[in-house]
Backbone as a ProteinNet text record, in pm:
[ID]
protein_1_A
[PRIMARY]
MKGPGIFWMLQTAAGLSMAGPMFVVGFEFVRSGRTASGIGFFALGAVALYFPTYLINRIGGPRTWIRRRFSRGDSSADSGTDRSEGGSDPAPDTSDGSDEADRNATLRDRFRR
[TERTIARY]
-3882.9	-3855.7	-3779.6	-3836	-3774.7	-3734.4	-3614.4	-3567.8	-3417.4	-3360.4	-3215.2	-3148.5	-3063	-2992.4	-2843.2	-2769.4	-2624	-2565.4	-2625.1	-2573.7	-2595.1	-2710.3	-2736.7	-2636.2	-2604.3	-2507.6	-2368.5	-2328.4	-2198.6	-2193.7	-2301.7	-2308.1	-2305.4	-2372.8	-2370.6	-2232.3	-2168.7	-2033.5	-1934.7	-1949.1	-1860.6	-1881.6	-2006.5	-2035.6	-1984.1	-2003.4	-1956.4	-1804.5	-1739.2	-1592.9	-1533.7	-1604	-1557.9	-1602	-1725.1	-1781.7	-1744.5	-1717	-1686.9	-1574.5	-1459.3	-1351.6	-1387.7	-1467.9	-1508.7	-1599.4	-1687.4	-1773.6	-1692.2	-1592.3	-1507.2	-1430.4	-1372.7	-1298.4	-1393.8	-1513.3	-1611.4	-1653.2	-1674.1	-1709.9	-1597.7	-1476	-1361.7	-1345.1	-1368.8	-1360.9	-1469	-1590.8	-1699	-1669.3	-1615.5	-1584.9	-1474.2	-1378.9	-1267.2	-1297	-1414.5	-1452.7	-1443.8	-1396.8	-1390.9	-1518.7	-1626.8	-1760.1	-1775.5	-1726.3	-1743.8	-1674.8	-1554.3	-1483.5	-1554.2	-1605.1	-1677.1	-1801.9	-1878.5	-2000.3	-1964.4	-1854.7	-1808.5	-1773.9	-1706.2	-1672.9	-1798	-1894.1	-2020.3	-2091.9	-2094.4	-2159.1	-2085.4	-1953.2	-1874.4	-1894.9	-1905.7	-1932.6	-2068.5	-2168.8	-2302.3	-2300.9	-2227.2	-2215.6	-2143.7	-2035.7	-1960	-2040.8	-2126.9	-2211.4	-2311.9	-2365.7	-2467.3	-2408.9	-2282.3	-2225.2	-2236	-2203.5	-2219.6	-2363.4	-2461	-2601.3	-2637.6	-2592	-2617.8	-2557.7	-2435.4	-2367.8	-2440.2	-2480.8	-2551.8	-2687.7	-2758.2	-2887.3	-2869.9	-2760.1	-2735	-2703.9	-2623.5	-2585.5	-2668.3	-2754	-2838.9	-2776.3	-2857.6	-2811	-2772.4	-2746	-2703.4	-2809.2	-2936.8	-3041.3	-3038.8	-3014.9	-3006.3	-2886	-2772.8	-2652.4	-2675.9	-2740.5	-2766.6	-2865.9	-2971.1	-3070	-3005.8	-2917.4	-2849.2	-2758.5	-2691.8	-2599	-2673.6	-2788.1	-2862	-2944	-2984.2	-3067.9	-2986.1	-2854	-2771.5	-2786.1	-2797.2	-2808.6	-2950	-3049.5	-3189.6	-3241.6	-3268.4	-3310.3	-3452.4	-3537.8	-3674.6	-3679.9	-3585.3	-3584.3	-3524.9	-3450.6	-3386.9	-3487	-3596.8	-3683.4	-3755.3	-3793.2	-3872.3	-3809.4	-3690.7	-3636.1	-3552.9	-3491	-3404.8	-3487.6	-3437.4	-3502.4	-3464.8	-3560.3	-3527.6	-3541.7	-3460	-3463.7	-3578.6	-3620.3	-3718.5	-3860.6	-3894.1	-4028.7	-4104.6	-4074	-4138.4	-4036	-4081.6	-3990.9	-3957	-3832.3	-3795.2	-3858.5	-3875.5	-3933	-3837.6	-3890	-3801.8	-3728.2	-3602.4	-3517.1	-3511.2	-3556.1	-3557.2	-3438	-3350.3	-3233.8	-3128.3	-3036.7	-2928.9	-2803.6	-2814.7	-2700.7	-2661.1	-2696.2	-2666.7	-2516.5	-2442.5	-2297.6	-2232.7	-2280.7	-2227.3	-2259.6	-2379.3	-2417.4	-2330.8	-2296.5	-2209.3	-2070.2	-2021	-1887.6	-1884.8	-1993.5	-1998.1	-2048.7	-2089.2	-2141.6	-2028.6	-2062.9	-1963.5	-1935.3	-1828.7	-1791.7	-1903.3	-1966.4	-2076.2	-2193.6	-2226.5	-2336.5	-2307.9	-2183.9	-2147.1	-2147.5	-2108.8	-2108	-2249.8	-2344	-2482.1	-2556.5	-2513.6	-2584	-2563.7
-6355.2	-6495.8	-6545.3	-6639.9	-6694.4	-6838.4	-6856.1	-6990.1	-6996.7	-7107.2	-7118.8	-7007.6	-6936	-6828.6	-6852.5	-6748	-6761.1	-6789.4	-6732.3	-6756.3	-6901.8	-6958.6	-7099	-7187	-7150.3	-7227.9	-7221.9	-7106	-7093.4	-7177.6	-7176	-7252.3	-7402.9	-7445.9	-7586.6	-7627.2	-7540.4	-7569.9	-7581.6	-7496.6	-7505.1	-7636	-7676.1	-7802.4	-7922.1	-7920.6	-8032.2	-8039.2	-7925	-7928	-7988.1	-7971.4	-8033.9	-8179.4	-8208.4	-8341.5	-8439.9	-8391.5	-8480.1	-8578.9	-8531.2	-8625.4	-8725.1	-8682.6	-8774.4	-8883.6	-8848.8	-8948.9	-9047.6	-8997.8	-9086	-9183.8	-9132.6	-9218.8	-9318.3	-9272.2	-9362.2	-9472	-9437.9	-9538.6	-9640.2	-9590.8	-9680.7	-9773.3	-9722.5	-9805.7	-9914	-9877.3	-9974.9	-10080.2	-10035.7	-10127.6	-10225.8	-10179.8	-10266.5	-10353.5	-10340.1	-10426.7	-10363.7	-10241.3	-10172.9	-10090.3	-10160.2	-10100.4	-9993.9	-10020.2	-9924.8	-9791.3	-9797.3	-9673.9	-9602.8	-9680.1	-9621.5	-9548.6	-9610.2	-9546.1	-9420.8	-9427.1	-9309.5	-9194.2	-9224.5	-9118.4	-9065.5	-9153.3	-9105	-9010.6	-9044.9	-8958.8	-8825.5	-8832.5	-8709.3	-8623.2	-8687	-8614	-8547.3	-8614.9	-8554.7	-8431.9	-8438.9	-8323	-8208.6	-8240.1	-8137.3	-8077.7	-8157.1	-8107.3	-8005.5	-8027.4	-7938.9	-7822	-7826.9	-7726	-7582.7	-7553.7	-7414.5	-7365.4	-7450.5	-7411.9	-7381.9	-7466.3	-7443.7	-7310.8	-7285.5	-7162.6	-7038.7	-7040.3	-6925.8	-6908.6	-7017.5	-7006.5	-6955.2	-6988.4	-6946.3	-6797.5	-6746.5	-6605.1	-6518.2	-6576.5	-6499.6	-6488.7	-6460.1	-6448.5	-6306.8	-6283.7	-6149.7	-6042.7	-6078.1	-5978.2	-5934.8	-6029.4	-5998	-5909.7	-5940.8	-5859.6	-5716	-5699.7	-5565.3	-5492.5	-5563	-5500.9	-5455.8	-5537	-5498.1	-5378.6	-5374.7	-5265.8	-5133.7	-5133.8	-5010.3	-4969	-5062.6	-5028	-5000.8	-5005.7	-4987.4	-4847.9	-4744.1	-4608.6	-4570.1	-4643.8	-4611.7	-4693.7	-4630.8	-4705.4	-4758.1	-4694.8	-4744.4	-4871.3	-4891.4	-5011.1	-5130.2	-5106.3	-5214.8	-5301.8	-5245.2	-5318	-5436	-5429.7	-5537.5	-5613.9	-5578.6	-5643	-5765.1	-5773.6	-5887.4	-6005.3	-6124.8	-6245.8	-6264.9	-6305.3	-6336	-6485.6	-6541.9	-6685.5	-6724.1	-6635.3	-6670.1	-6680.1	-6613	-6619	-6489.6	-6414	-6285.5	-6176.6	-6068.8	-5959.3	-5880.8	-5838.9	-5757.8	-5619.6	-5557.2	-5423.7	-5325.1	-5229.8	-5132.7	-5048.1	-5027.5	-4950.9	-4808	-4713	-4574.2	-4497.2	-4561	-4490.9	-4476	-4385.4	-4362.1	-4439.1	-4548.6	-4625.8	-4737.2	-4726.6	-4835.1	-4848.4	-4737.6	-4746.8	-4818.3	-4791.4	-4857.5	-5006.7	-5042.9	-5184.1	-5255.8	-5188.2	-5248.9	-5274.7	-5184.8	-5202.6	-5315	-5333.2	-5434.2	-5569	-5580.8	-5707	-5808.5	-5933.3	-6039	-6062.2	-6135.6	-6163.8	-6240.7	-6334.3	-6411.9	-6322.4	-6225.8	-6134.9	-6046.9	-5999.2	-5917.7	-5999.4	-6125.9	-6212.5	-6242.4	-6257	-6289.8	-6171.4	-6048.4	-5930.2	-5912.5
-4834.8	-4851.9	-4729.1	-4662.4	-4541.5	-4569.3	-4612.4	-4642.9	-4628.9	-4674.9	-4665.9	-4747.1	-4682.6	-4748.6	-4745.7	-4775.3	-4782.1	-4643.4	-4541	-4405.5	-4364.7	-4402.1	-4374.2	-4448.6	-4573.3	-4650.6	-4588.1	-4538.9	-4471.4	-4344	-4271.8	-4147.7	-4177.1	-4281.9	-4321.5	-4370.8	-4448.3	-4497.4	-4381.3	-4282.3	-4165.2	-4090.9	-4075.3	-4007.9	-4086.2	-4217.9	-4300.2	-4305	-4303.8	-4308.1	-4180.2	-4068.9	-3944.5	-3934.8	-3979.3	-3959.4	-4069.6	-4188.8	-4301.5	-4274	-4230.1	-4199.7	-4089.9	-3992.4	-3886.1	-3940.4	-4034	-4095.7	-4178.5	-4250.4	-4331.8	-4242.1	-4134.4	-4041.7	-3975.3	-3937.5	-3877.5	-3972.8	-4099	-4198.4	-4217.3	-4220.5	-4238.2	-4117.2	-3997.5	-3877.7	-3879.5	-3917.6	-3923.5	-4030	-4142.6	-4252.6	-4215.2	-4134.8	-4097.5	-3975	-3916.6	-3806.2	-3668.7	-3657	-3526.6	-3509.5	-3481	-3480.2	-3371.6	-3252.9	-3142.6	-3174.9	-3226.9	-3263.5	-3378.9	-3472.8	-3585.9	-3543.3	-3454.7	-3404.2	-3324.5	-3250.5	-3176.5	-3269.3	-3380.4	-3475.9	-3545.9	-3574.8	-3632.8	-3537.4	-3410.3	-3310.3	-3296.8	-3293.6	-3285.2	-3409.8	-3524.5	-3648.5	-3647.4	-3591.7	-3582.7	-3492.6	-3383.4	-3294.2	-3365.7	-3436.3	-3508	-3622.6	-3683.3	-3791.9	-3741	-3623	-3568.2	-3488.8	-3451	-3362.4	-3416.3	-3543.8	-3589.5	-3582	-3610.5	-3600.3	-3455.6	-3364.2	-3222.5	-3176.3	-3217.5	-3176.3	-3228.4	-3353.1	-3409.7	-3343.3	-3317.6	-3248.7	-3106.3	-3044	-2905.8	-2895.8	-2987.6	-2979.7	-3071.8	-3153	-3243	-3380.2	-3477.4	-3614.9	-3650.8	-3778.6	-3821.8	-3798	-3811	-3784.6	-3638	-3549.7	-3407.5	-3380.3	-3445	-3424.7	-3471.1	-3586.5	-3640.2	-3550.1	-3507.2	-3418.5	-3289.2	-3233.7	-3110	-3131.8	-3245.6	-3273.4	-3286.7	-3355.9	-3376.7	-3255.6	-3173	-3058.3	-2932.9	-2939.7	-2821	-2762.3	-2844	-2792.5	-2755.6	-2803.7	-2780.1	-2663.4	-2549.5	-2431.1	-2444	-2524.6	-2538.7	-2622.5	-2714.5	-2798.6	-2724.6	-2618.4	-2543.7	-2469.9	-2424.2	-2332.1	-2396	-2523.1	-2578.4	-2691.7	-2737.8	-2856.4	-2825.7	-2710.3	-2680.1	-2631.9	-2663.6	-2615.3	-2469.3	-2390.5	-2251.1	-2231.4	-2143.7	-2119.5	-2029.7	-1942.2	-1842.3	-1892.9	-2000.9	-2052.8	-2032.1	-1928.5	-1909.1	-1936	-1996.3	-2028.9	-1903.8	-1891.6	-1776	-1784.5	-1668.7	-1665.2	-1729.9	-1807.8	-1872.1	-1769.1	-1793.7	-1703.7	-1754.4	-1674.3	-1717.3	-1666.1	-1589.2	-1536.5	-1644.5	-1623.3	-1718.8	-1681.2	-1610.2	-1565	-1660.5	-1790	-1884	-1907.6	-1905.6	-1923	-1804.9	-1686.7	-1568.3	-1570.5	-1616	-1625	-1728.1	-1839.8	-1940.6	-1884.1	-1803.5	-1745.6	-1643.4	-1569.8	-1465.3	-1513.6	-1640.2	-1692.5	-1704.8	-1683.6	-1697.8	-1845.7	-1872.7	-2010.5	-2080.8	-2011.3	-2070.9	-2106.2	-2019.5	-2047.8	-2169.4	-2178.2	-2293.7	-2421.3	-2413.1	-2531.4	-2577.7	-2484.6	-2519.3	-2576	-2550.1	-2602.3	-2744.6
[MASK]
+++++++++++++++++++++++++++++++++++++++++++++++++++++++++++++++++++++++++++++++++++++++++++++++++++++++++++++++++

């Protein structure tokens, strides 16, 4: 079954908990006649509502985290399981320098894995 699950509900709850107060303040501003501020709060609320979804899509979901955790020691599983940004898959690395590459990776690279 591929549909909204518990993780989707948690992500929606996180977005609503951040965006809800912004929507209330935006509505109150629009109601009191400060339209520009109200629209600004509505826009900020929309960004805050979508932010947890964006973050999870950017770093991957729980299945991606589990797949990365289990495939870390297996060099043959590394070559085709990760998403690449460029569109073409990188050539499989047969060298044993994966520990050295992990040490030299930037913080952003380690966060994206």
